[in-house]
C-alpha positions as CSV (number, residue, x, y, z in Angstrom):
1,M,0.0,0.0,0.0
2,G,1.3,3.5,-0.9
3,W,2.0,6.4,1.5
4,K,-1.3,8.1,0.7
5,G,-3.1,4.8,1.0
6,T,-1.4,4.1,4.3
7,V,-2.5,7.5,5.6
8,R,-6.0,6.9,4.6
9,S,-6.2,3.5,6.1
10,I,-4.7,4.5,9.4
11,G,-6.9,7.6,9.6
12,A,-9.9,5.3,9.1
13,A,-8.7,3.0,11.8
14,V,-7.4,5.5,14.3
15,R,-10.4,5.2,16.6
16,A,-12.1,2.0,15.3
17,A,-11.9,0.6,18.8
18,E,-13.2,3.3,21.2
19,R,-12.7,3.0,24.9
20,D,-15.7,2.6,27.2
21,A,-15.7,6.2,28.2
22,K,-16.0,7.4,24.7
23,R,-18.7,4.9,23.8
24,R,-20.6,6.0,26.9
25,Q,-20.2,9.7,25.9
26,K,-21.8,9.0,22.5
27,E,-24.7,7.1,24.1
28,L,-25.3,10.1,26.4
29,E,-25.3,12.5,23.4
30,R,-28.0,10.4,21.8
31,K,-30.1,10.6,25.1
32,H,-29.7,14.4,25.1
33,K,-32.2,14.6,22.2
34,Q,-34.8,13.1,24.6
35,Y,-33.9,15.2,27.5
36,A,-36.9,17.5,27.3
37,K,-39.3,14.6,27.6
38,M,-37.7,13.2,30.7
39,Q,-39.2,13.5,34.2
40,E,-37.3,15.6,36.8
41,L,-35.6,12.6,38.4
42,E,-34.6,11.2,35.0
43,Q,-33.1,14.5,34.1
44,A,-31.2,14.6,37.3
45,A,-29.7,11.1,36.7
46,Y,-28.9,12.1,33.1
47,E,-27.0,15.2,34.1
48,V,-25.0,13.3,36.7
49,D,-24.1,10.7,34.1
50,V,-22.9,13.3,31.7
51,Y,-20.9,15.0,34.4
52,E,-19.2,11.8,35.6
53,N,-18.6,10.6,32.0
54,H,-16.9,13.9,31.1
55,I,-14.6,13.6,34.1
56,E,-13.7,10.0,33.0
57,V,-13.1,11.0,29.4
58,I,-10.7,13.8,30.2
59,Q,-8.7,11.7,32.7
60,S,-8.4,8.7,30.3
61,T,-7.4,10.2,26.9
62,H,-4.1,8.4,27.3
63,K,-5.9,5.0,27.0
64,E,-6.5,5.4,23.3
65,C,-4.0,5.8,20.4
66,S,-3.6,5.5,16.7
67,S,-2.4,2.3,15.0
68,L,1.4,1.9,14.9
69,V,3.1,2.5,11.5
70,D,5.8,-0.1,10.9
71,W,8.2,2.0,8.9
72,S,10.8,-0.8,8.6
73,S,8.2,-2.9,6.7
74,V,7.2,0.1,4.6
75,A,10.9,0.7,3.7
76,S,11.5,-2.8,2.7
77,S,8.1,-3.2,0.8
78,K,8.2,-4.3,-2.8
79,P,6.9,-2.0,-5.6
80,P,3.5,-2.8,-7.3
81,K,3.9,-5.1,-10.4
82,E,3.7,-3.3,-13.7
83,P,0.6,-4.7,-15.6
84,K,1.0,-6.8,-18.7
85,R,-0.8,-6.2,-21.9
86,T,-3.6,-8.7,-22.6
87,N,-5.6,-9.2,-25.8
88,H,-8.4,-11.4,-24.4
89,R,-11.2,-9.4,-26.3
90,E,-9.3,-9.4,-29.6
91,E,-8.5,-13.0,-29.4
92,K,-12.1,-13.9,-28.7
93,A,-13.2,-11.7,-31.7
94,Q,-10.5,-13.2,-33.9
95,L,-11.6,-16.7,-33.0
96,K,-15.1,-15.8,-33.9
97,L,-14.0,-14.7,-37.4
98,E,-11.9,-17.8,-37.9
99,Q,-14.7,-20.1,-36.8
100,Y,-17.4,-18.3,-38.8
101,K,-19.2,-20.5,-41.3
102,P,-22.0,-18.9,-43.4
103,G,-25.4,-20.4,-42.9
104,V,-28.0,-21.2,-45.5
105,F,-29.5,-17.7,-45.5
106,A,-26.1,-16.0,-45.7
107,R,-25.3,-18.1,-48.8
108,L,-28.8,-17.6,-50.2
109,F,-28.8,-13.8,-49.9
110,N,-25.1,-13.5,-50.5
111,N,-24.4,-12.0,-47.0
112,E,-21.2,-13.9,-46.2
113,E,-18.9,-11.0,-46.8
114,K,-21.2,-8.6,-44.9
115,K,-21.1,-10.9,-41.9
116,K,-17.3,-11.1,-42.1
117,A,-17.1,-7.3,-42.2
118,I,-19.3,-7.0,-39.1
119,I,-17.0,-9.5,-37.3
120,A,-14.0,-7.5,-38.5
121,Q,-15.5,-4.4,-36.9
122,E,-16.0,-6.3,-33.7
123,I,-12.2,-7.2,-33.8
124,E,-11.4,-3.5,-34.1
125,I,-13.7,-2.6,-31.2
126,A,-12.1,-5.5,-29.2
127,I,-8.6,-4.2,-29.9
128,K,-9.6,-0.7,-28.7
129,A,-11.2,-2.1,-25.5
130,D,-8.1,-4.1,-24.8
131,N,-5.9,-1.1,-25.3
132,D,-8.2,1.1,-23.1
133,E,-8.1,-1.4,-20.3
134,Y,-4.3,-1.7,-20.4
135,E,-3.9,2.1,-20.4
136,S,-6.2,2.4,-17.4
137,R,-4.3,-0.3,-15.6
138,V,-1.0,1.3,-16.4
139,S,-2.3,4.7,-15.2
140,L,-3.4,3.1,-11.8
141,W,0.0,1.3,-11.7
142,K,1.9,4.6,-12.2
143,Q,-0.1,6.2,-9.4
144,G,0.4,3.3,-7.1
145,F,4.1,3.2,-7.9
146,A,4.5,6.9,-7.2
147,E,2.7,6.4,-3.8
148,W,4.9,3.4,-3.1
149,K,8.1,5.4,-4.0
150,E,6.9,8.3,-1.8
151,S,6.2,5.9,1.2
152,V,9.5,4.2,0.9
153,D,11.4,7.5,0.6
154,I,9.7,8.9,3.7
155,A,10.2,5.6,5.6
156,E,13.9,5.6,4.8
157,A,14.2,9.2,5.8
158,L,12.4,8.5,9.1
159,L,14.6,5.6,9.9
160,K,17.6,7.9,9.3
161,G,16.1,10.4,11.7
162,E,15.6,13.2,9.2
163,P,13.7,16.1,10.9
164,K,11.7,17.1,7.8
165,A,10.4,13.5,7.4
166,K,9.2,13.5,11.0
167,L,7.2,16.6,10.5
168,E,5.8,15.4,7.2
169,A,4.6,12.1,8.7
170,I,2.9,13.9,11.6
171,D,1.3,16.4,9.3
172,N,-0.1,13.7,7.0
173,L,-1.2,11.3,9.7
174,Q,-2.9,14.0,11.8
175,P,-2.8,12.0,15.1
176,F,-4.0,14.7,17.5
177,T,-7.6,15.2,16.3
178,E,-9.3,14.0,19.5
179,I,-7.1,15.8,21.8
180,S,-7.8,19.1,19.9
181,N,-11.5,18.3,20.2
182,L,-11.0,18.1,24.0
183,G,-9.6,21.7,24.0
184,S,-5.9,21.5,23.5
185,S,-3.9,22.7,20.5
186,I,-0.5,21.2,19.7
187,S,2.7,22.4,17.9
188,V,5.7,20.3,17.0
189,V,9.3,21.2,16.5
190,V,12.4,19.1,15.8
191,Y,15.7,20.4,17.3
192,D,19.1,20.2,15.5
193,N,20.0,17.0,17.4
194,G,16.9,15.3,16.0
195,L,14.9,15.3,19.2
196,L,11.3,16.2,18.8
197,E,9.2,18.3,21.1
198,A,5.4,18.6,21.1
199,T,3.9,21.5,23.0
200,I,0.3,21.2,24.2
201,N,-1.6,24.4,24.9
202,V,-4.2,23.6,27.5
203,H,-7.2,25.5,28.9
204,G,-8.1,24.3,32.4
205,N,-11.4,26.3,32.9
206,D,-12.6,25.1,29.5
207,I,-12.0,21.5,30.3
208,V,-12.6,20.9,34.0
209,P,-16.1,21.9,35.2
210,I,-16.2,24.4,38.0
211,E,-19.3,22.7,39.5
212,S,-19.8,19.1,40.6
213,K,-23.0,17.2,40.2
214,S,-24.4,14.4,42.3
215,L,-27.8,12.8,43.2
216,L,-29.4,13.4,46.6
217,K,-31.0,10.4,48.4
218,S,-34.3,11.7,47.0
219,G,-33.0,11.3,43.5
220,K,-32.9,15.1,42.9
221,L,-29.9,16.8,41.4
222,S,-27.3,18.5,43.6
223,V,-25.0,21.1,42.1
224,K,-22.2,22.5,44.2
225,N,-19.1,24.5,43.4
226,M,-16.2,22.1,42.9
227,P,-13.6,22.3,45.7
228,K,-10.4,23.9,44.5
229,G,-8.3,20.9,45.5
230,K,-10.5,18.5,43.5
231,F,-10.5,20.9,40.5
232,N,-6.7,21.0,40.6
233,E,-6.3,17.2,40.9
234,I,-8.7,16.6,37.9
235,Y,-6.9,19.2,35.9
236,Q,-3.5,17.6,36.7
237,D,-4.7,14.3,35.6
238,Y,-6.1,15.7,32.4
239,V,-2.8,17.5,31.6
240,C,-0.7,14.4,32.3
241,S,-3.1,12.2,30.4
242,C,-2.7,14.4,27.4
243,V,1.0,14.3,27.7
244,L,1.0,10.5,27.7
245,R,-1.4,10.5,24.8
246,V,0.7,12.9,22.7
247,A,3.8,10.9,23.3
248,N,2.1,7.6,22.3
249,E,0.7,9.3,19.2
250,L,4.2,10.5,18.2
251,F,5.5,7.0,18.7
252,S,2.8,5.6,16.4
253,C,3.9,8.1,13.7
254,I,7.6,8.2,13.9
255,P,10.2,5.5,14.9
256,D,11.9,7.7,17.6
257,S,12.8,6.2,20.9
258,L,12.5,9.5,22.9
259,V,10.3,12.6,22.6
260,I,9.7,15.6,24.7
261,V,6.1,16.6,25.5
262,T,5.5,20.0,27.1
263,A,2.2,21.4,28.5
264,V,1.6,25.2,28.6
265,D,-1.4,26.7,30.2
266,E,-2.4,29.2,27.6
267,L,-5.0,30.8,29.7
268,L,-2.5,31.8,32.4
269,N,-0.1,33.1,29.7
270,S,-2.8,35.3,28.2
271,K,-3.3,37.0,31.5
272,T,0.4,38.1,31.6
273,G,0.6,39.1,28.0
274,H,3.7,36.9,27.4
275,L,3.9,34.4,24.6
276,E,6.9,32.4,25.9
277,E,5.8,31.7,29.5
278,P,7.4,28.6,31.1
279,P,5.3,25.5,30.9
280,V,3.5,23.7,33.8
281,L,4.9,20.3,32.7
282,S,7.7,19.2,30.5
283,A,8.5,15.4,30.2
284,A,10.9,13.3,28.3
285,I,9.0,10.2,27.3
286,S,10.8,7.1,26.2
287,R,9.2,4.6,24.1
288,S,10.5,1.6,26.1
289,T,9.2,3.0,29.4
290,M,5.9,3.9,27.8
291,N,5.5,0.3,26.4
292,S,6.1,-1.1,29.9
293,L,3.2,0.8,31.5
294,N,-0.4,-0.5,31.8
295,L,-2.2,2.5,30.4
296,E,-5.5,1.1,31.4
297,T,-4.7,1.1,35.2
298,I,-2.1,3.9,35.8
299,D,-2.8,7.2,37.4
300,P,-1.7,9.7,34.7
301,S,-0.3,12.1,37.3
302,D,1.6,9.5,39.3
303,S,3.0,7.9,36.1
304,M,5.2,11.0,35.5
305,S,7.6,9.6,38.1
306,N,8.6,7.0,35.4
307,F,10.1,9.7,33.2
308,I,12.5,12.6,33.4
309,H,10.2,15.6,33.9
310,N,9.7,19.0,35.4
311,M,6.4,19.5,37.2
312,S,5.6,21.4,40.3
313,F,2.0,20.8,41.7
314,K,0.2,21.4,44.9
315,K,-3.3,20.3,45.5
316,T,-4.2,23.7,47.1
317,K,-2.6,25.8,44.4
318,G,-2.4,23.6,41.3
319,F,0.4,23.8,38.8
320,E,3.4,26.1,39.2
321,R,5.7,27.2,36.4
322,V,8.7,25.0,35.5
323,E,11.5,25.1,33.0
324,R,11.3,23.2,29.7
325,L,13.6,20.3,29.5
326,D,16.8,21.0,27.6
327,S,17.0,18.9,24.4
328,E,20.8,19.1,24.3
329,N,21.2,17.8,27.9
330,L,18.7,15.0,27.1
331,S,20.6,13.9,24.0
332,R,23.9,13.7,26.0
333,T,22.1,11.8,28.7
């Protein structure tokens, strides 16, 4: 399969197997259409379901990832075979002419030559049809060959660690769609030493609700301001979950063994008017360590202890500013 074909197939399969939280979210979205018809207690239960599901979704985005691209297999793949010309239609029409025997009426009305002329025309039509089919197959082969060549070239460039190829692969595969839908924008750079860093711009107040919802014993809805400590802990899990997800998405796109993922709170930066504020989290994620973790059971915030990272967090205050990891120091390490 060619590079563009690979991109299309991976894009189609990126979220073929959704995690439970995402499936539940879609089910709740369908129920929303019936919300007005629900009784008060049903509405209360629905609102609590939506609230709890949202918290689960933002704390578990690391549990899902795009399919891994095996660039070594792509680089060693064989080109599509060039089609061979066939003359099936012509041969069939020619055989018809050779086997033609005039019947009684053809001899009676002297139509033998006319019949042969008609079959001869059929041969010309058959020749054209054979040629058209061959040209169409050649056109498709040329397209497939060009895509195969493009895929092999980019695979070889990625295996050599060429920065341009890394950015091209990420741009084509578009692995961060769902995270962007959750409210984070992502930018990617490759340093001179080949190390790649992805920066996530997160918006805490847009993601974590400021109110908590629960059901009273009566079944009625209870809405309270979310305690600051709880808000901060959920936000920390969300940020760390996104960092893990971005790292895994990068590993699915490129064959690197180490990437830097940095989270910046864009909302806080906008208050100060500075564009280059320090991040709230910067982590060097290694592929081997990531593969050793059970993403279904880990606490995303606690999991940062497995990686070199800068993060300062207090439950009462939330994140504090930290320094970005230095790519040069990491490459020497």
